[in-house]
N, C-alpha and C positions, 0 to 999 in steps of 0.2 A: 314249439315241440309237440309232436303228435306221437302217441304210443299206440301201436296196433298189434293185436294178437290175431294170427291167421291159423286156422285149422283146415287144412286141405288134405284129405276129406274124411268125413265120418262115413265109412262104407258099410252099408247094412247087410247083414247075413241073409235076411229074408226081406227084400225090398218090395215085394208085391203089395201094391195098394197101401203103402205105409202111411201116406198122408191121411188115410181114413182111420188110422190107428193112433190117434193122438195120445191115448193113455200109455202107449208103448214107446213112442219115439219123440215127437215134438213136445208133448206135454212134459216129460221128464227133462228135456233140454231147456224148456222155458224155466222150469224150477231151478236148474243149475244157474241159468243166467240171472235169476232173481237174487242170487247171492252176491252179485257184483256191487261194489260200493256206490256206483252211480245209477243203479237200476231205477230208483225213484225219480231221477232226473229225466228219464225217457218219457216224453209227453206226447209224441206223435208216432203214427204207424201207417204203413201202406206199401205199395209197390215202389221199389227203388226207381227214382227218376220221374215219378208222377207226383201229383199233389197229395200231401199226406193229411190224415185226419187225426183228431184227438185219440189218444190211445185208450183202449178199453182195459178193464181189470184183467188180471192174468188168466183167470178161469175162462173168461170170454175169448181172450186171445187164443187159448188152447183149443177151445171148441171151434172157433172160426178157422183155425188152421186146417181143419178137415176138408175145407173147400178150396184150399190153395191149389195153384197150378205150378208148373215148372218155371217160375219167375223168381226174381230176387226181391226179397222183402226187407224193409228196414224199420227199426225202432230208433227214434232220434230224439235228442234233447230239444231241438228247435227245427222249425219247418224251413230249412235253408239247404242249398246244395251241399254245403260242407258243415254239418252240425258239430257242435263241440263234443258231443258224445253220441255214439251210434253202435248198433248191432245190425249187421247185414247177414241175412240168412238166405243161402242159395239151396233150395230143395230140388235137387236133380232126381232123375228117375230111380237111381239106386244109391244115392249118397247125399250128404248134406255138407255144405261148406259154411264156415263162419268167418266173419271179419268183424272184430270188436275193437273199437278205437275211441280214444279220448284225447283231447288236446287242451292246451292252455287257452284261455284262463278258466276252464271249467272248475266249478266248486268240487266236483268229484275226483279231481286229479290230485293225489298226494304223491309227490315225487319220492317220498321215503317209502311208500307202501304199495304203489300201483303194480310193480313187478311181482311182488308176493301175492297180491290180489289176483292177478292174472294166472300165476302159477297154481294157486289154490283152486281157481275155477277149472283149469285144464285137468288137474288131478281129479276133480269131482266128475268131470265129463268121462274120463277114462274109467273111473270106478263105476259110474252109473251104467255105462254101455259096454263094459268089458265082455259080457257074454253075448251081446247082440251085434257087435260091429268089429271091424278093424279100422284103425285111425292112422292116416298117413297118406302120402309120404312126407309132406311138408307141414311142420308145426313149429311156430316160432313167434317171438316178440321182436318187433322192429321199432326203432326210434327214428322218426323222420324230422328233418330240420336241423340236423347236426352234421356239418362237414367233417370229414376225417381222412387222414392219409390212407390210400388204398395200395394194395400190392400191384406192381407193374411187371408184366402185363396183367390186367384184371382177368379173373376167371369167371366163368358163367356156368351155373348148374341150377336147374329148377328145384332140385331136392335140397341141396345144401346152399341155401341162398345167402348172399352177402348181407352185411349190415344188421345182423341179429344180436340182441343182447341176451336172449334166452333161446336155447334150442331144446326142443322136445323130440325124443326119438323113441318110436314104438318098435321094440324088437320083434313083437308078434307080427306087425305089418311087414317088416323087412324080411322076416324068415318065411312068411306064408304067402305073400302077394307076388304076382308076376311082375309087379312094378317095384318090388323091394330091392334094396341094396344090401343084402346080407353080408357080403364080403367087406364092403366099405364100413359097415357098422362094426364088424369084428376088428378092422384096422383102427377105427376110432377108439374102441374100448381098450385096446392094448397099448395105444400111444400115449405117452406122458402128456398131460395137460399143462398149459401155462399156469403159473402160480396164482393168477388172479381168479381162476375158474373154480366155482363151487359145483361139484358133481353130486347129484342125488339119484338113487336108483330105487324105484318103487315098483316092484314086480316087473311088468312089461314095459314100464316107462322109465327112460333115462332123461334126466334134466341137466343141462349144462347152463349155468348162470354165470355170465361174463362180467357183471357189475353188480355191486350190492344194492344200489338204489340209483335214482336219477337226479340227485341233488347237485352233482358236479359235472358240468359239461366236458371239462378236460378229461376226467376219468372215463366218461362215456366214449369220447373220441378215441382215447387210447385203447379201450376195450374193443371197440369196433375194428380198429386196425389189427389188433392181436387176433381177434376172431377170424377175420378174412384170411390173414396170413397163415394161421394154423390149419384151417380147413384146406386152403389151396395147396400147401406143402404136404400135408398128411395124406390127402387123397389124390394129389396130382390132378387137380380138376382141369377140364378143358379151357383153353384160352377163349375169351370173348371173341366172337367171329369178326368184330370190328377192329381187332388189333393183331399185330404179328408177335412173334416170340420175343422181340426186343421191347415190346410195349409201345410201338408206334401205331398211331391210329390211322385207319384207312380213310382217305379223303376222296369223296366222290368227284368225278371229273366229267360230268355229263352236261348237255345243253350249253355248250360253249361255242362262242362265235369268234371269228377273226376280228382283229382290231388294229387300227393304224399304229397305235403307240404301245399296245400290250400284246403279249403272246396269245392270250385268250381273254374273252370278256363274256359275262353273263348279264344281259340287259335286264332280265327279270329280277335278279337279286342285287344287281349293282356291284357284283364282285369282279375284280380284275385280277388277272394272273400274269406275272412277268417272269420269264426265264432269266436266270442270273448265273454267270460263271465267274469264279474267283480268279484273281491274278495268281501266278505261280507262288508268290510269297504269302498267299492266304488272305490278301486284302481284296476289297471290292473296288473295281474301277471307279475313279472319282467322278467321272461324268455320269455313270449309271447311278451311283449313290446320290448325287445331287438331284437327278430327275426323280428318283424314288422318294426322296425326302420331300420334295416340292409337291408331288402328287398326293402323298400321304397327308401332309399338312392341309392342303386345299381340298382334299377328297374329290379331286377332279383331274382328268387328263387334259392336255392342251386343247383338245377339240371339244371340251365341255362335257365329256362322259362322266356321269356320277360314279364315284368310287366309295361305296359304303365300306368296302374292305379291299385292301391290296394284299394279295398272297404271292409270295415269291416261290419260284420253282427252281430247285437245285438239281444237278445231274446225279448226285449220290448222297448217301446219308451223312458222310463225313463233312461234305461241303455244306449240307443243310444246317448242321449244328453250328458251324462257324458263322454262316450267313445269319442265322437266327439271332445270335448274340449282337451282331452289328445292326441288324434291322430293329431289334428291340430298343437300341439306344437312340433311334430317330423316330420312335413312336409306332413302329410296326409290331405285329404280334403273331404272324403265322408264316412259316416256311415249310414247304413240302419237298420231297424228293421223289424221283421216278425209279422204280425197280426194273429188273430185267424183263418183266411181263407188262411194262407200261402202266403199272398201278401206282397211284400216288399215296404217299405216307407222310404223316405229320409226326416227327420225332419228339415233339414237345406238346403232347395233347393237353387240353385244358383239364384242370382238376388238381387235387392235392394227392401226391404220390409218396409212398414210402421209398426211402433211399435204397 
């Protein structure tokens, strides 16, 4: 389990030469970060993606930040590509982004208190910079490593991201920024929240907390499902471009070759595609079924072509759903259908979905 707080972005009212003003911007931000419970575990520092050095005392870090460039900097608990605890700072020309994360088995991770620790930190950032910045549009805490049922079709929105256990909403940002979503925020504020949510309003900052703590993975999973469904329905968010309105996933159909035994073949991936038509009674022709079962089991066609995966092609969605059930019983796992524009769709996309 990895818990991550994203603050995108801290937008400065007066960004000119702000890196040289460490006492006004990055200095106070470091002071806020030093309140995090795992701050003393952060032993390394440097440009993200490069070799890190032993971290300096906080006053030296603040002074050195005056020579930073527009790069990504990281404070890390260990000198590895995926440290147990880290703070990534992106100092852009007019804004600062933060990604703060901690994962098991870090000593600084308390499943009972880490959400409240991150919430307190975010509140402190808002209080510290309320007169100097706008903060938004995306601020939230995500939990990675937990599968949960998602709404189908899935929605996609860079402001109202899926999979968050805590949402922070700055009404100041959404009311004043060109990138704000003031009307959507008004809709969120007047719509009844699910019973599991704890809502806090501190001046400019709205906080929606979807789970009390991170001790129970089943509760987290249910909270994430509820979160995604509520935002999707309340704001009528756009459908993920990879899916249609039925929740079917678009299947790419490029770089395909003719094949003696298959409808199409991709020699690079080893994926084979076989068109199938059902009998009038909804059954699959026995000779076709026998061939498909043999090829699936052997992962080879009669001419020796490797079949890493066999994908069946149905003429329509109704047939695809019937064929998928038959195919699954003989070890297959994907059936697609062709729409009126010759696009391929998988009506049973991988993943866990809400009914």
